[in-house]
Phi, psi and omega in degrees: 000129178264146176287143179281333179217155178304138178291156177285330184212144177229141171244127174258128176248099175212105187278315189204178352262191186305313182300312182291329176294322176295331178291339178285338186300314175295334176295314178296317179301319180291316178301315182293330178283316186276326181233069188297338182265356181282132178279132184245126175243134182237118173270120194218157176287160186293315181295316182294326178300325181298336178276319191254004189298342181277356181299128180281152173076014181240131170269120179260136168242114187269128176249110181263100185297340179295343180273001176067211187297335180301331182291329177294319178294321178298317180294318179301318179294319180298322185266000182301130178081359181262149177216134180253153174287329189213133174240126171261107177272088190263015178228133179255099178195158178297321179299315180295322177301315181294321177298319184297338178296339180267359184254114178270123181208142180293314179247126180241099185263127179227189181285158176284176184298326182297331182251014186253143167207179184054034177066014181310318186306325187273357176266004182239155174250357172218159185220146180294160183230163178113182182302141178256351177265066183228168176298150179307318181296319177295326175295322177297323179294339176293336173296317179295320179298320178296329180273355175108010179250119179262340184285163174227137169243105186274073182233126181269001163066321189280140171224146178294146178277175186299318181297316180290326176297319178297320176301313182293320180296330179286341183261316183278114188231014177232157182300328179236135182221134175241130176258129180242122175250090195289339194243132168275178182301140183274112175203170188297135176055038181282302174055043176248359183270134175289150180303140185298322180296329180286322172302314182300320180296319179291320179298313179298320178302315181290316181295325177291338176272000179085015179270134176286135180238127178239127177264135180228167178169174182281174185274359182296150182299326179296315179292316181301317181289320179302312183289326176299321179291323174302311182300321182293338180272352182279141173283327178242138190270124173277173172277126183252106179253018182301126180078005185248357182244150168279169178296323180288328174292321176298319177301318179296319176298317180296322180299334184255001179267170178270324179195172177233146172243129182197155171281197179286092185206160185306315181302335175298325178282334174294330175298321175299316178301319182284347177085023178241159179292143174244114176278087180284140180253105188236122171219320180284329183231162188269113181292341177293340176263318191228014180281164176303125198299320184265008185239023179300331182283341186246344180285167180254120185246094176261009183298315180301318180293321179294319179298318180292317185290314189263337182239356173058042175208163180275169176299322180295331180277341182280154170298145178292120184093002179296135182261152171260097186264074179232130187306325185266011188298324183286349176291351178287349176261125184266161175298319182297324177300316182290318177303316181298317180293320179296318179299322177299318180292315185287334182270000000 
């Protein structure tokens, strides 16, 4: 069903993670272009808010999951007496379902059955339509199509502020700079990280060519230790900023770099926001679904070979989004492959 006139108010429910939050940015850009008078409210996670809080024309309601059940009561109080014309339920999780119970909206658009779990489908009264074997960002645009907008404005909206630009300018001091974010989020059976010795080999290769290399990552002890071990294997020492930058400082660094190297992790999508190529390292997960959107031509996609080797089926036979959860899967990407892609970016 298409709306006959732009709604007065929309609520977007997308809490996390960093990559998926960046995918919401072109959705907002399109909404603001097509429905300039519509008020937009975004319910978002606390960490992700720190990246996008400068967006103009958006009312943010921050849900800090670290506060436990108290945050649900806080949200209920914040939303008491409010009603939206349209709710985009853009997150499939039990937490998002529970949050949605506090959001009053005439139209509640969510994912179709093929992309639904944790009973998400039943918390909506309308569902997106169209192909489900598409990139996450293209799936988000299906929400707009369901609401009656066919156009796209491919604008990631965010720019580093003056203070963060000054921070980045003080660090980047060579004509060419590559930022490497070696670690994806640390959790059980993740297996998305490239071997540390191979990162070290690429870092030494770049430093010997006179390219500045900056290592980045989150503040968790697992990420800090992973990157410390990468650094210890290097013959030449890169700058290690792991756990030392804010998300907006990282965005400023990316804006001034030539490219980024990273596995399937949020900062790879921040490279898209910054407008630089992201050499994504993909074997465990399918980049056609979750890879950096503008870097499909430059990322390394070993997923089809990994699916065949470890699961004995083709990508077409696999579930969309099916992971290859094998500890050695990322070894299918060679150092020479990454060197070649970096040379393409730098040249």
